[in-house]
N, C-alpha and C positions, 0 to 999 in steps of 0.2 A: 357601225360603232364609231363614235367620235374618238379623237385622240385622248381627250381627257378621261373618257370612260375606260379606254384601254389602259392608260397609266394607272387608274384607280384599281382596276382588276389585277394588274401586274404587282402593284404594291401589296395588295391583299394576299396574293399567292406567296409573295416573298415573306410576308409576315407569318403565314401558316407554316412555311418551310423552316423558318428560324425557330418557331415554337416547337416544331417536331424534332429538330436537331437538338434543342436544349433538353427536351424530354428523353431523347435517346441517349445523350451523353451523361446526363446526371447520374443514372444508376452506375455507370462505369466509373465515374469519379468517386462515388461512395463505396465501390466494391471492396477496395482494400480495407476500409474501416469496418464494413459489415463482416468481412471474412475474419478480421481480428476479433471483433466483438462476439462472433459466434464460435470462436475457438477457445481452447483451454489455456492459451498463451504459449505453453512449451512447444506445441505442435502447430502454432499459428503461421500466418504468412510471413512473419519476420524472423530473422535469425539474429541472436544477440551474442556479441563477442566482446570480452573485456580485454583492453589493451593497456597493460600497466606501464607506467613510466620506468619503473624499476622491476625487472623480471623476477627478483628474489624478495620474498617477504611482502608485507603490507606496503602499499604505495598508492599515490594518486595515479589516475589513469583515465582512459576514455572508453565509454560504452559505445561500441559501434553497432548500429542497427541496420541491417540490410534486408532487402526483399528476397525471399527464398527463390522466387520464380525467375527473377532477372539478375540478381546479384547487385542491383543498384543500391547505393546508400540511401536509406530512408531518413535516418537522423543520427547525429552524434551528440553524446552527452559527456561532459568532462567536469573536472573539479571535485571529484569524490574519491574516496579511498576504499580499497578492498584488499583482501588477501590474494595471493597468487592463484589459489584455487577458488575463483569467483563462482558463487553458486546462487543464482536468483530464485525467488519464489514468485509465482504467478497467482493472483487472487483478486477478485473484484472487491476492493476495500471501500469504495464509496457507493456501491450498489447501483451503478448506472448501466449495468449489463455488459460492461467491457472489462476484461482482465487487466489488472495493473501489475507493475513489477516492483520488487523490493529486494534488498539484500542488507546484510549486516556490514556496517562500515567500521573497520578497526583502525584506530590511530593511537598515538602515544598517550593520549589522555584517557580515553575510554572507548567503549563500543556503542554504536548508535545505528539507527536505521537510515536507509535511503529509500524513500518511497516515490516512485514516479507514476502518477495517475495518467491514464490515457484519456485525452480530450477528444471526444468523437467529432465535435464540430471543427476543431483545428486539425484533426488527424495527426496529433503529435503527443509525445509523452511530456508531462509537465511535473516538475518537482513539487511535492506537497510538504511544506514546512510543518503543517499541523499534524499530519500522520507520521512524519519522520521523528516527531518528538516522543512517540510511543515506542516502547521496546517490544519488538516481535509481535506486532498486531496480527491477530487471526480472526476469521469470521466465526462467530458462535451462533448467530441467529440471522438468517436472511429475512425472515418475516418481520422482525423488529429492527433490522439493520444495525446489529450490534457487533462490536469487536472486543476481544479480550487481549490485553497486553500484560507483560511481565513487569513486576516492580523489582528493581535491583536490590539485592540483599547481601548480607555477609554472614558467613557461618551458618547458624541455624535460622536466620531470619530470611524473609522473602514475602512474596505476595503477588497479587494480580489486580488489575483494574478492568472495568467494563465501561466502554464508551458506546453510545448509540447515536445514530444520525437522527436529528430532528430538523427536517428540511435540509438546508445547507449548513447547519450547525452541528458540530460534534459535541455531545453532552456527556460529561462524566457522571455515570449513574450509580456505580457501585465500586467499592474497594474491599478486598480481603487481604489481610496481612497477618503474619505470624512471627513470633519470636520466642526464645526461651526465657521464661520467667524464673530467674534464679531464686527469688524469695519463695515462690510457691512450688518450685521445682516441677514445672510443667511446661508443655508447649502451648502458649497462649495464642488463640486465633481471634482476631477482631474483624467484624463485618460492619461496614458502613454503607448506607444507601441514601440516594437522593430523596430528600423530603423537604418540601416548601423552599426549594431553591438552594438547599445546602446538603452536604453529605453529613448524615447523622448516624451515630453508633447505634446499631440495632441488636447486636449480640456479641458476647465475649465468652469464649469457651477455653477451659484449661484442661489439657489432656496429659495425663501422666504417661510418661514414656520411659521404659527401662533404658538407662544409660550406663555406660562405663564411667563410674565415679572418678576414676583417675584421669580420664580424658577431660571431663567437664571441669574438675577442679584445677587442672593444669591450664585450661583455656581461660578461666575467669580470674586466675591469680596473676595473669600477665599484666 
């Protein structure tokens, strides 16, 4: 065998070895992500701990995410607010097969959500401005990829909204809201659904509810 043939065979063997090592290591690199995506979040491979700047009451803080098996820091997220009794929810809000994390953020102005979506490719949690604009989003249909959120109300008023994923776009498809109709003396419920690109009123119902007149009169005379 000539020297050139020997060198060619050596390079070919080295190439095969490198390819083999890449195929061997790749599953190990993705193992943490796969373990997270196959978990329910709460009992997954990561431990979540809220570190408030102020130990009393609502304050800004840092979400410390560590690997359960090694104790190593996986990621730290800061710049958000929570009560001292931080309580996260785990749910797949973008239907990509991986649980995401969310909690209610309380501040001096109002309450809002913080939603961190898990990015499988980056193996990191990323803040979702879009989903954080919804109040308490919950999964109501995995088949249609739909979420229901709460509409903030006051007194007897309130409601909810339904948003569904259409590809990478979150579409507002339905709203249901209710309020006390003083003139008709009933609880009025209005339903709007997406038709031809717009939310259109599809039903209005007025339900008579027995109320303590003194309470209602006092409320509406203020």
